[in-house]
DOGU-440430 format. One line per field, with one value per residue (C-alpha): residue number from 0; residue in three letters; x, y, z. Coordinates in nm, 4 decimals. Layout:
N
pos <- c(NUM_...) .
code <- c(ALA_...) .
east <- c(X_...) .
north <- c(Y_...) .
up <- c(Z_...) .
This chain:
538
pos <- c(0_1_2_3_4_5_6_7_8_9_10_11_12_13_14_15_16_17_18_19_20_21_22_23_24_25_26_27_28_29_30_31_32_33_34_35_36_37_38_39_40_41_42_43_44_45_46_47_48_49_50_51_52_53_54_55_56_57_58_59_60_61_62_63_64_65_66_67_68_69_70_71_72_73_74_75_76_77_78_79_80_81_82_83_84_85_86_87_88_89_90_91_92_93_94_95_96_97_98_99_100_101_102_103_104_105_106_107_108_109_110_111_112_113_114_115_116_117_118_119_120_121_122_123_124_125_126_127_128_129_130_131_132_133_134_135_136_137_138_139_140_141_142_143_144_145_146_147_148_149_150_151_152_153_154_155_156_157_158_159_160_161_162_163_164_165_166_167_168_169_170_171_172_173_174_175_176_177_178_179_180_181_182_183_184_185_186_187_188_189_190_191_192_193_194_195_196_197_198_199_200_201_202_203_204_205_206_207_208_209_210_211_212_213_214_215_216_217_218_219_220_221_222_223_224_225_226_227_228_229_230_231_232_233_234_235_236_237_238_239_240_241_242_243_244_245_246_247_248_249_250_251_252_253_254_255_256_257_258_259_260_261_262_263_264_265_266_267_268_269_270_271_272_273_274_275_276_277_278_279_280_281_282_283_284_285_286_287_288_289_290_291_292_293_294_295_296_297_298_299_300_301_302_303_304_305_306_307_308_309_310_311_312_313_314_315_316_317_318_319_320_321_322_323_324_325_326_327_328_329_330_331_332_333_334_335_336_337_338_339_340_341_342_343_344_345_346_347_348_349_350_351_352_353_354_355_356_357_358_359_360_361_362_363_364_365_366_367_368_369_370_371_372_373_374_375_376_377_378_379_380_381_382_383_384_385_386_387_388_389_390_391_392_393_394_395_396_397_398_399_400_401_402_403_404_405_406_407_408_409_410_411_412_413_414_415_416_417_418_419_420_421_422_423_424_425_426_427_428_429_430_431_432_433_434_435_436_437_438_439_440_441_442_443_444_445_446_447_448_449_450_451_452_453_454_455_456_457_458_459_460_461_462_463_464_465_466_467_468_469_470_471_472_473_474_475_476_477_478_479_480_481_482_483_484_485_486_487_488_489_490_491_492_493_494_495_496_497_498_499_500_501_502_503_504_505_506_507_508_509_510_511_512_513_514_515_516_517_518_519_520_521_522_523_524_525_526_527_528_529_530_531_532_533_534_535_536_537) .
code <- c(MET_SER_THR_TYR_GLU_THR_ASP_VAL_LEU_ILE_VAL_GLY_GLY_GLY_PRO_VAL_GLY_MET_ALA_LEU_ALA_LEU_ASP_LEU_ARG_HIS_ARG_GLY_VAL_ASP_CYS_VAL_LEU_ALA_GLU_ALA_THR_ASP_GLY_SER_VAL_ALA_HIS_SER_LYS_VAL_SER_THR_ILE_GLY_PRO_ARG_SER_MET_GLU_LEU_PHE_ARG_ARG_TRP_GLY_VAL_ALA_HIS_ARG_ILE_ARG_THR_ALA_GLY_TRP_PRO_ASP_ASP_HIS_PRO_LEU_ASP_VAL_ALA_TRP_VAL_THR_GLN_VAL_GLY_GLY_HIS_GLU_VAL_LEU_ARG_VAL_PRO_ARG_GLY_SER_ALA_GLY_ASP_ARG_PRO_ALA_SER_PRO_HIS_SER_PRO_GLU_HIS_ASP_ARG_ILE_CYS_PRO_ALA_HIS_LEU_LEU_ASN_PRO_LEU_LEU_MET_GLU_ALA_LEU_GLY_THR_HIS_PRO_ASP_GLY_PRO_VAL_ARG_LEU_HIS_HIS_ARG_VAL_LEU_GLU_TRP_THR_GLN_THR_ASP_ASP_HIS_VAL_LEU_VAL_THR_VAL_ALA_ASP_LEU_ALA_ARG_ASP_THR_THR_HIS_MET_ILE_ARG_ALA_ARG_TYR_LEU_VAL_ALA_CYS_ASP_GLY_ALA_SER_SER_PRO_VAL_ARG_LYS_ALA_CYS_GLY_ILE_ALA_SER_PRO_ASP_ARG_TYR_GLU_PRO_GLN_VAL_PHE_ARG_ASN_ILE_LEU_PHE_ARG_ALA_PRO_ARG_LEU_ARG_PRO_ASP_LEU_GLU_ALA_ARG_GLY_HIS_ARG_HIS_ALA_MET_VAL_HIS_PHE_LEU_LEU_LEU_PRO_PRO_ALA_MET_ARG_TYR_PRO_MET_ARG_ALA_LEU_ASP_GLY_GLU_GLY_LEU_TYR_ASN_LEU_VAL_VAL_GLY_GLY_GLU_ALA_ALA_ALA_GLY_ASP_GLY_GLU_ASP_ALA_HIS_ASN_LEU_LEU_GLN_ARG_ALA_PHE_ALA_PHE_PRO_THR_PRO_VAL_GLU_ILE_LEU_ALA_ASP_GLY_LYS_TRP_TYR_LEU_THR_HIS_ARG_VAL_ALA_ASP_ARG_TYR_ARG_SER_GLY_ARG_VAL_PHE_LEU_VAL_GLY_ASP_ALA_ALA_HIS_THR_LEU_SER_PRO_SER_GLY_GLY_PHE_GLY_LEU_ASN_THR_GLY_ILE_ALA_ASP_ALA_ALA_ASP_LEU_GLY_TRP_LYS_LEU_ALA_ALA_ASP_LEU_ALA_GLY_TRP_ALA_GLY_PRO_GLY_LEU_LEU_ASP_SER_TYR_ASP_THR_GLU_ARG_ARG_ARG_ILE_ALA_LEU_ARG_ASN_LEU_GLU_GLU_ALA_ASN_THR_ASN_LEU_THR_ARG_THR_THR_ARG_ARG_GLU_LEU_PRO_ALA_GLU_LEU_ASN_ASP_ASP_THR_PRO_ALA_GLY_ARG_ARG_ALA_ARG_ALA_ALA_LEU_ALA_GLU_ALA_MET_GLU_ARG_GLU_HIS_ALA_ALA_ARG_GLU_PHE_ASP_ALA_PRO_ASP_VAL_HIS_LEU_GLY_PHE_ARG_TYR_HIS_SER_PRO_ILE_VAL_ALA_GLU_GLU_THR_GLU_GLU_GLU_ALA_ALA_GLY_ARG_PRO_GLY_ALA_THR_ALA_PRO_GLY_SER_ARG_ALA_PRO_HIS_LEU_TRP_LEU_SER_PRO_GLY_THR_SER_THR_LEU_ASP_LEU_PHE_GLY_ALA_GLY_PHE_HIS_LEU_LEU_ALA_LEU_GLY_PRO_GLU_ASP_GLY_VAL_ASP_GLY_GLY_ALA_LYS_ILE_GLU_ARG_ALA_PHE_THR_ASP_ARG_GLY_ILE_PRO_LEU_GLY_THR_THR_PRO_LEU_ASP_ASP_PRO_ALA_VAL_ALA_GLU_ALA_TYR_GLY_SER_ARG_LEU_VAL_LEU_VAL_ARG_PRO_ASP_GLY_HIS_VAL_ALA_TRP_ARG_GLY_ASP_GLU_PRO_PRO_ALA_SER_PRO_GLU_LEU_LEU_VAL_ASP_LEU_VAL_ARG_GLY_VAL_VAL_HIS_PRO) .
east <- c(-7.9065_-7.5818_-7.2953_-6.9954_-6.6396_-6.3952_-6.1428_-6.3177_-6.6755_-6.6849_-7.0308_-7.0881_-6.9408_-6.8679_-6.4981_-6.4038_-6.5203_-6.3556_-6.0289_-6.0335_-6.0792_-5.8135_-5.5523_-5.6719_-5.6356_-5.3034_-5.2016_-5.3347_-5.6514_-5.9671_-6.2884_-6.6230_-6.7737_-7.1764_-7.3209_-7.7103_-7.7675_-7.6391_-7.3366_-7.4560_-7.4273_-7.7684_-7.6379_-7.2700_-7.1100_-6.8172_-6.4563_-6.1514_-5.8691_-5.6207_-5.2742_-5.2420_-5.5323_-5.3724_-5.0491_-5.2641_-5.4410_-5.0985_-4.9768_-5.2984_-5.2353_-5.5059_-5.3620_-5.3252_-5.6745_-5.8090_-5.5566_-5.6871_-6.0689_-6.2165_-6.1318_-6.0042_-5.6036_-5.6686_-5.9553_-5.8176_-5.8279_-5.8576_-6.0603_-6.2653_-6.4588_-6.7238_-7.0328_-7.1439_-7.0078_-6.9201_-6.9826_-6.7094_-6.4109_-6.2879_-5.9991_-5.8871_-5.6159_-5.4533_-5.3925_-5.2916_-5.4376_-5.3878_-5.2154_-4.9555_-4.9070_-4.5497_-4.4306_-4.5198_-4.2347_-4.4505_-4.5515_-4.5534_-4.9197_-5.1145_-5.4396_-5.7053_-6.0483_-6.3066_-6.6294_-6.8300_-6.9907_-6.6259_-6.4351_-6.7042_-6.7082_-6.3370_-6.3104_-6.5409_-6.3838_-6.0335_-6.1762_-6.3956_-6.7678_-6.8604_-6.7580_-6.4859_-6.3963_-6.4958_-6.7890_-7.1318_-7.3967_-7.7869_-7.6507_-7.7681_-7.6442_-7.9696_-7.8303_-7.4968_-7.3896_-7.0050_-6.7901_-6.4529_-6.3235_-6.5980_-6.9109_-7.1598_-7.3458_-7.7237_-7.6888_-7.9935_-7.9400_-8.1724_-8.1317_-8.2240_-8.4571_-8.2329_-8.0520_-7.7173_-7.4720_-7.1338_-6.8932_-6.5909_-6.3267_-6.3972_-6.6928_-6.5647_-6.8687_-6.8420_-7.2155_-7.2368_-7.3180_-7.6605_-7.4352_-7.6787_-7.4033_-7.2537_-7.6174_-7.6646_-7.3061_-7.4787_-7.1873_-7.2831_-7.2008_-7.3074_-7.3310_-6.9914_-7.1420_-7.4977_-7.6365_-7.7196_-7.9335_-7.8158_-7.9076_-7.7260_-7.8077_-7.6853_-7.7144_-7.5477_-7.4319_-7.2750_-7.1965_-7.0936_-6.7028_-6.6706_-6.9589_-6.7147_-6.4096_-6.5924_-6.6675_-6.3016_-6.3447_-6.0948_-6.2996_-6.2424_-6.2797_-6.4825_-6.6403_-6.7333_-7.0349_-7.0708_-7.4472_-7.5833_-7.7515_-7.8368_-7.5710_-7.2195_-7.1151_-6.9366_-7.0605_-6.8223_-6.7332_-6.7488_-6.6326_-6.5023_-6.7084_-7.0132_-7.1551_-7.1844_-7.2715_-7.4444_-7.4507_-7.7290_-7.7795_-7.9734_-8.3769_-8.3401_-8.2302_-8.4988_-8.8533_-8.9682_-8.7095_-8.6516_-8.7042_-8.3647_-8.4057_-8.4533_-8.1303_-7.9639_-8.0447_-7.9217_-7.5687_-7.4820_-7.4372_-7.5202_-7.8168_-7.6708_-7.8330_-7.9122_-8.0405_-8.1177_-8.0793_-8.1227_-8.2273_-8.1819_-8.1718_-7.8472_-7.7761_-7.4705_-7.2951_-7.0070_-6.9719_-6.7017_-6.8082_-6.7231_-6.5378_-6.4142_-6.4202_-6.6526_-6.5267_-6.4757_-6.6759_-6.4764_-6.6056_-6.4540_-6.5047_-6.8683_-6.9721_-6.6949_-6.7164_-6.8917_-6.7161_-6.8183_-6.6941_-6.5121_-6.1674_-6.2597_-6.1118_-6.4294_-6.3728_-5.9765_-6.0095_-6.2247_-5.9471_-5.6350_-5.8656_-5.8866_-5.4934_-5.4585_-5.6895_-5.5911_-5.2713_-5.3505_-5.6269_-5.3703_-5.0980_-5.3887_-5.4995_-5.1180_-5.0726_-4.7749_-5.0072_-4.9643_-5.3040_-5.2907_-5.2386_-5.6068_-5.6755_-5.4209_-5.6765_-5.9303_-5.6299_-5.4598_-5.7453_-5.9895_-5.7508_-5.6757_-6.0832_-6.1233_-5.8294_-5.9687_-6.3416_-6.2011_-6.0058_-6.3361_-6.5272_-6.2824_-6.3058_-6.6827_-6.7180_-6.5067_-6.7488_-7.0972_-6.9495_-6.7715_-6.9289_-7.0750_-7.1524_-7.4812_-7.3282_-7.0918_-7.1756_-7.2578_-7.0477_-6.9962_-6.6974_-6.8630_-6.9051_-6.4835_-6.4023_-6.6012_-6.4863_-6.0977_-6.1672_-6.2959_-6.0073_-5.7739_-5.9851_-5.9774_-5.5877_-5.5442_-5.7735_-5.6061_-5.9216_-5.7019_-5.5881_-5.9494_-5.7962_-5.4218_-5.3838_-5.0912_-5.0414_-5.3691_-5.3559_-4.9836_-4.8361_-5.0841_-4.9099_-4.9872_-4.9439_-5.0008_-4.8607_-4.7158_-4.5064_-4.1619_-4.2373_-3.8842_-3.7631_-3.6971_-3.3288_-3.3526_-3.5859_-3.3258_-3.1814_-3.3816_-3.6218_-3.9905_-4.0971_-3.9401_-4.0528_-4.1977_-4.5917_-4.5353_-4.5790_-4.2512_-4.1140_-4.1279_-3.8267_-3.7411_-3.5115_-3.5089_-3.7601_-4.1104_-3.9984_-4.0598_-3.9141_-4.2980_-4.2840_-4.1019_-4.3248_-4.6608_-4.6032_-4.4265_-4.2023_-3.9302_-3.5868_-3.3930_-3.0480_-2.8910_-2.5673_-2.2370_-2.2956_-2.0284_-2.0998_-2.4560_-2.4256_-2.6883_-2.9703_-2.9050_-2.9882_-3.3344_-3.3723_-3.3480_-3.5441_-3.8451_-3.7178_-3.7446_-4.1131_-4.2189_-4.3073_-4.2041_-3.9502_-3.7955_-3.4459_-3.3253_-2.9715_-2.9478_-2.6449_-2.8267_-2.7476_-3.0623_-3.2749_-3.0481_-3.0515_-3.4548_-3.4866_-3.2308_-3.1278_-2.9375_-3.1527_-3.5701_-3.8390_-4.1100_-4.4928_-4.7018_-4.9039_-4.5943_-4.5632_-4.2472_-4.2560_-3.8923_-3.5925_-3.2099_-2.8588_-2.7549_-2.9828_-3.2185_-3.0288_-3.3126_-3.4309_-3.6708_-3.8406_-3.8691_-4.0199_-4.3047_-4.3651_-4.4772_-4.6401_-4.8576_-4.7314_-4.7197_-4.4548_-4.5066) .
north <- c(3.4230_3.4103_3.5552_3.7014_3.8006_4.0737_4.3249_4.6095_4.7224_5.1019_5.2310_5.4657_5.5103_5.8721_5.9614_5.9663_5.5827_5.4967_5.7020_5.4684_5.1478_5.2461_5.2956_4.9566_4.7653_4.9430_4.7915_4.4547_4.4810_4.3040_4.5434_4.5990_4.9210_4.9042_5.2036_5.2013_5.3895_5.3010_5.4980_5.7563_6.1303_6.2957_6.6396_6.7598_6.9055_7.1105_6.9303_7.0604_6.8059_6.9770_6.9104_6.6506_6.4641_6.4654_6.3081_6.0471_5.9539_5.9730_5.6946_5.5018_5.4947_5.7108_6.0908_6.0301_5.9431_6.2532_6.4846_6.3561_6.3419_6.6372_7.0015_7.1633_7.2213_7.5609_7.6570_7.9401_7.8674_8.2445_8.3895_8.6820_8.9085_9.0932_9.2995_9.0633_8.8413_9.0351_9.3305_9.5488_9.3242_9.4445_9.1739_8.8950_8.6394_8.4822_8.1457_8.0091_7.7039_7.3192_7.3041_7.5843_7.6507_7.5796_7.2852_7.3501_7.4275_7.2093_6.9040_6.6711_6.7454_7.0694_7.0786_6.9620_7.0357_6.7176_6.7590_6.4517_6.3040_6.2417_6.1788_5.9022_5.7030_5.7059_5.6125_5.3417_5.1764_5.1376_4.9986_4.7638_4.6712_4.3185_4.0462_4.2268_4.4544_4.5709_4.7996_4.6579_4.8933_4.8889_4.7652_4.9163_4.8984_4.8284_4.7652_4.6099_4.4729_4.4940_4.2497_4.2748_4.1244_4.1897_4.4080_4.2072_4.4072_4.3169_4.4423_4.4588_4.3792_4.6399_4.4978_4.1408_4.2101_3.9957_4.0339_3.8972_3.9252_4.1060_3.9699_4.2616_4.3303_4.7211_4.9091_5.2738_5.5429_5.7470_5.8120_6.1640_6.4765_6.3013_6.0036_5.7235_5.5229_5.8534_5.8757_5.5162_5.5476_5.8336_6.0435_6.4406_6.6611_6.9957_7.3395_7.5549_7.8546_7.9265_7.7386_7.9138_7.8509_7.8501_7.7443_7.5860_7.6575_7.4024_7.5144_7.5045_7.7920_7.6703_7.9967_8.1775_8.1322_8.2578_8.5233_8.6877_8.6280_8.8186_9.1082_9.1382_8.9502_8.6704_8.3451_8.2383_7.9443_8.1106_8.4455_8.5828_8.7973_9.1493_9.1942_9.2351_9.0724_8.7361_8.7632_8.7997_8.4147_8.2216_8.1279_7.8360_7.6600_7.2563_7.0949_7.3783_7.2735_7.5035_7.3433_7.5903_7.6185_7.9600_7.9791_8.1962_8.3170_8.5448_8.5628_8.4198_8.1170_8.1085_8.0026_8.0275_8.2885_8.4770_8.2575_8.1144_8.2414_8.6113_8.5302_8.4166_8.7066_8.9550_8.7592_8.8340_9.1404_9.0268_8.7739_8.3914_8.0808_7.8805_7.5854_7.5092_7.1727_7.1542_7.4331_7.3183_7.4476_7.3750_7.3914_7.5012_7.3439_7.3734_7.0802_6.8352_6.5457_6.5128_6.1816_5.9782_5.6384_5.4022_5.0392_4.9033_5.1847_5.4763_5.7887_5.9612_6.2544_6.4203_6.1972_6.3281_6.7056_6.9266_7.2744_7.5532_7.4822_7.8438_7.7243_7.3403_7.1880_6.9642_6.7032_6.6986_6.6827_6.3943_6.1894_6.2736_6.1090_5.8237_5.7907_5.8454_5.5740_5.3251_5.2620_5.2068_4.9810_4.7872_4.7977_4.6576_4.3957_4.2837_4.2481_4.4943_4.7934_4.8684_4.9496_5.3599_5.3417_5.3197_5.6061_5.8116_5.8403_6.0928_6.2800_6.3623_6.4075_6.6084_6.8334_6.9248_6.9240_7.1768_7.3743_7.3579_7.4488_7.7771_7.8568_7.8117_7.9851_8.2768_8.2494_8.2451_8.5255_8.7465_8.7041_8.7223_9.0668_9.2505_9.5832_9.6491_9.9922_10.0578_10.2402_9.9315_9.8687_10.1888_10.3276_10.6504_10.8029_10.7045_10.3502_10.3479_10.4951_10.2232_9.9372_10.0540_10.1286_9.7458_9.6095_9.7841_9.6424_9.2837_9.3011_9.4050_9.1248_8.8644_8.7710_8.5216_8.3356_8.1190_8.0013_7.9816_7.8150_7.5521_7.5746_7.4340_7.1812_7.0866_7.2125_7.0821_6.8841_6.6250_6.6452_6.2922_6.0289_5.8322_6.1629_6.1969_6.5592_6.7639_6.9812_7.3672_7.2477_6.9759_7.1461_7.4341_7.4664_7.2073_7.2885_7.3573_7.1343_6.8254_6.8806_6.5483_6.5283_6.7074_6.5936_6.5086_6.7549_6.7143_6.7316_6.5847_6.2975_6.2429_6.3479_6.2692_6.0918_6.2738_6.1942_6.1321_5.8394_5.6569_5.6668_5.4797_5.1010_5.0759_5.3233_5.4632_5.5562_5.8073_5.8004_6.1512_6.2714_6.0569_5.6867_5.6581_5.9178_5.8133_5.5905_5.4009_5.2973_4.9724_4.9785_5.1274_4.8733_4.5991_4.7096_4.7222_4.4083_4.2705_4.3462_4.2353_4.5742_4.6820_4.9398_5.0665_5.2126_5.4672_5.6226_5.9753_6.1670_6.4772_6.7775_6.9507_6.6679_6.6551_7.0348_7.0380_6.7728_6.8944_6.5803_6.2788_6.0327_6.0950_5.8075_5.8738_5.7008_5.4891_5.7899_6.0252_6.2408_6.2357_6.0418_6.1011_6.2896_6.3108_6.3171_6.0178_5.7131_5.7525_5.5826_5.2950_5.2192_5.0023_5.2687_5.4985_5.1559_5.0969_5.4725_5.5104_5.1894_5.3176_5.0879_5.3250_5.2278_5.2535) .
up <- c(10.6066_10.4527_10.6401_10.4732_10.6803_10.5912_10.7615_10.7366_10.6013_10.5080_10.4886_10.1940_9.8540_9.8193_9.7357_10.0921_10.1190_9.8347_9.9280_10.2039_10.0227_9.7817_10.0835_10.2277_9.9063_9.8773_10.2107_10.1302_10.3551_10.2556_10.2712_10.1531_10.0743_10.0995_9.9120_9.9274_9.6087_9.2333_9.2841_9.0221_9.0652_8.9991_8.9866_9.0000_9.3283_9.2687_9.3755_9.4082_9.5091_9.6851_9.6420_9.9494_9.8095_9.5073_9.6439_9.8280_9.5085_9.3463_9.5723_9.5205_9.1451_9.0181_8.9983_8.6415_8.5455_8.7611_8.6002_8.2726_8.3803_8.1507_8.2514_7.9308_7.9855_7.8349_8.0649_8.3082_8.6578_8.7267_9.0065_8.9667_9.1885_8.9501_8.9866_8.6932_8.4934_8.1791_8.4067_8.6195_8.7307_9.0981_9.1432_8.9856_9.0799_8.7807_8.8492_8.4822_8.3586_8.3979_8.0857_8.1881_8.5520_8.6315_8.8637_9.2072_9.4904_9.7303_9.5810_9.2925_9.1834_9.1837_9.2863_9.0197_8.9237_8.8944_9.0051_9.1296_8.8209_8.6839_9.0330_9.1499_8.8236_8.7888_9.1678_9.1708_8.8092_8.9971_9.3032_9.0611_9.2069_9.3408_9.2360_9.0817_9.3528_9.7020_9.6163_9.6514_9.4982_9.6388_9.9832_10.3157_10.6506_10.8823_11.1937_11.3873_11.7091_11.7839_12.0456_12.1712_11.8112_11.5574_11.4519_11.3053_11.0761_10.8732_10.5311_10.2797_9.9272_9.7860_9.4440_9.5243_9.7925_10.0366_10.3692_10.4773_10.7469_10.7036_10.9913_11.0169_11.2232_11.1737_11.0437_10.9011_10.8667_10.5594_10.5162_10.5045_10.7371_10.8800_10.9466_11.0683_11.1911_11.3958_11.5222_11.6553_11.8064_12.0201_11.9327_11.9021_11.6434_11.7828_11.5584_11.6328_11.4234_11.3163_11.0317_10.7410_10.4207_10.0636_9.7329_9.4597_9.0813_8.8490_8.4906_8.1620_7.9697_7.6587_7.5069_7.8240_7.7287_7.3632_7.4498_7.7071_7.5207_7.2091_7.4690_7.5317_7.9064_7.9968_8.1269_8.5065_8.7155_8.9626_8.9129_9.2620_9.2380_9.4579_9.3767_9.7578_9.9424_9.7879_9.5210_9.7145_9.6301_9.3363_9.0461_8.9403_8.6295_8.7048_8.4076_8.2050_7.9431_7.9820_8.3303_8.6123_8.9709_9.1400_9.5267_9.6318_9.9788_10.2251_10.1506_9.7900_9.9433_10.2303_10.1344_9.8184_9.7055_9.3657_9.0706_8.9054_8.5867_8.6916_8.9352_8.6553_8.4489_8.7152_8.7137_8.3252_8.2144_7.8478_7.7558_7.7026_7.6436_8.0004_8.0322_8.4543_8.5307_8.9106_9.1867_9.5342_9.8902_10.0900_10.4810_10.5426_10.9064_11.0786_11.3023_11.4373_11.6154_11.9562_11.8949_11.6128_11.7713_11.9591_11.9982_11.6397_11.4992_11.2849_11.1923_10.8715_10.6664_10.6706_10.9290_11.1462_11.0277_10.7863_10.7248_10.5105_10.1378_10.1266_10.0608_9.9581_10.2412_10.3505_10.0992_10.1227_10.4867_10.4582_10.2375_10.4849_10.7437_10.4991_10.4716_10.8364_10.9888_10.6518_10.7833_11.1742_11.0489_10.8540_11.1424_11.3999_11.1339_11.0768_11.4397_11.5087_11.6323_11.9912_12.1885_12.1283_11.7564_11.6682_11.9229_11.7658_11.4634_11.6890_11.8626_11.5113_11.2892_11.5268_11.6232_11.2454_11.1448_11.4297_11.2625_10.9101_11.0340_11.1264_10.8696_10.6319_10.8205_10.8260_10.4637_10.4965_10.7152_10.4903_10.2205_10.4176_10.6065_10.3079_10.2342_9.9152_9.8460_9.6115_9.3567_9.2992_8.9481_8.8354_8.5182_8.6849_8.8525_9.2167_9.0707_8.9493_9.3124_9.4999_9.2895_9.3357_9.7121_9.7369_9.5282_9.7782_10.0832_9.9661_9.8906_10.2567_10.3535_10.1666_9.9981_9.7272_10.0644_9.9880_9.6776_9.7339_10.1035_10.0867_10.4641_10.5376_10.2288_10.3369_10.6281_10.9047_11.1464_11.3822_11.7800_11.9528_12.1515_11.8397_11.7198_11.8757_12.0040_12.0555_12.2955_12.2063_12.1988_11.9828_11.7268_11.7190_11.3884_11.2034_10.9145_11.0999_10.7544_10.8897_11.2457_11.3530_11.2688_10.9729_10.6165_10.4654_10.2300_9.8404_9.6261_9.2890_9.3063_8.9329_8.6672_8.7403_9.1148_9.4029_9.7606_9.8335_9.6117_9.8854_10.1135_10.1646_10.2149_10.5524_10.7808_10.5725_10.7127_10.5049_10.5602_10.4394_10.3624_10.2050_10.2641_10.4778_10.6673_10.7643_11.1198_11.3004_11.0455_11.0817_11.4800_11.3877_11.1250_11.3570_11.5885_11.3689_11.2359_11.5764_11.6137_11.2538_11.1675_10.7819_10.7301_10.4312_10.3972_10.1363_10.1466_9.9697_9.9176_9.7693_9.9104_9.8207_10.0055_10.2810_10.3405_10.3219_10.5697_10.8111_10.9890_10.8629_10.9679_10.9115_11.0107_10.7932_10.8994_10.6334_10.5764_10.4882_10.7811_10.9819_11.3129_11.4274_11.3197_11.4349_11.3412_11.5370_11.6500_11.9494_12.2378_12.2679_11.9034_12.0603_12.2809_11.9717_11.7862_12.0116_12.0259_11.6986_11.6713_11.9717_12.2535_12.5861_12.8446_13.2226) .
């Protein structure tokens, strides 16, 4: 039996597994990605790529491909709550279109719509399939054993009906919510809320947009239906070209349920041609694994957590997992990581998954508990009063937050042993956006170049202010050099950047999060370097 060697074996070729492979390649780490299927997407899923994920894809060189993957520039990105599509509109959140949105004040990238049948192929093309890249299709992991310095994995090549061994320094499970790897590790992932049953009805309605516009209605990216009990969930445009997904809950999702054609007829206020492509049941679970590591095995993405899709945090939480773990694996393989660096992956990312799970469940609960009066769809004075009252209630409950939550996507902060925590006195007067553990803020340095474009290879030190007024950077640089740790330094005499970052010296990690800040170098730059690389001193 043949044996191959690699630094990291990734199990699962979905977007999160491929994101990790992109990050490792960016850092020069050899990896193999084993995907049991042929990589095709039979039934497309909704994929909103959040702004933080787009920033990471920008770093990995694929953001432009996602921007131009196929979503039309003129398709509205609005969210509309309606009694029926083409019926009474209760509330609309205007979000412009991909082609006319103003620049974001928070990020060099907007969120993007890129469903799985477009996203997965472009990521796979960017990586390459064996022998031209790390992706090995039709490869199923059967079993593994781990020692102090490697994991020995038995892999079946399903296309050739052969078996071989892969000896990897680390094994990373990106193998989905039912993760065989997680189960084999004996890691529990308990339900945090009661599971629920839903249906996804995937269909084409090529005339829907022109039919709506002919009747004086503006199209939307999401039509949130208000038809209790089963149809109070979103109908979402997937590709902007006539492909849609309708979510159905309640009794219509359980058992045999109502016929899909009947449900779609009730969803529309007028007849329009429809072709049903798929109709499947799925289970919504709220789970976070008890731990993300078992020796040399790590859990990433849905293998580590499953969230309600309300808010679009699930995929984006997984992509951020990959960005956090990638640089830490690279550091360990390069020999400069301390013993606590890899453990910090669990410490940092598990807390964020728990936070995002609660945020997503709040969005879901807001939808499921919303009172929808029987007269809501009536074209009567009582119906008009009911719609006006519901619109006011939805404004009060911040229903739009489900689709506009920059604090969730960009505002998360890590608290861990590898972040230089500050006292209240040290933090006083400094912007919260650059508190250690936070994502370093975006500002434009020149057309098309963001502060975020400085980060990503190794650690990076920003020296802000007039060149003759910034002192101490050399001491920090020397401490990194003495330990063989990559560090880039950028002096910036830019008042806007200096004001936003709020400190004369800001140390940014390879994943773009602030590790430390100060106006003067620390008393011991060596201890700072040891802290951020995971060395624990007695």
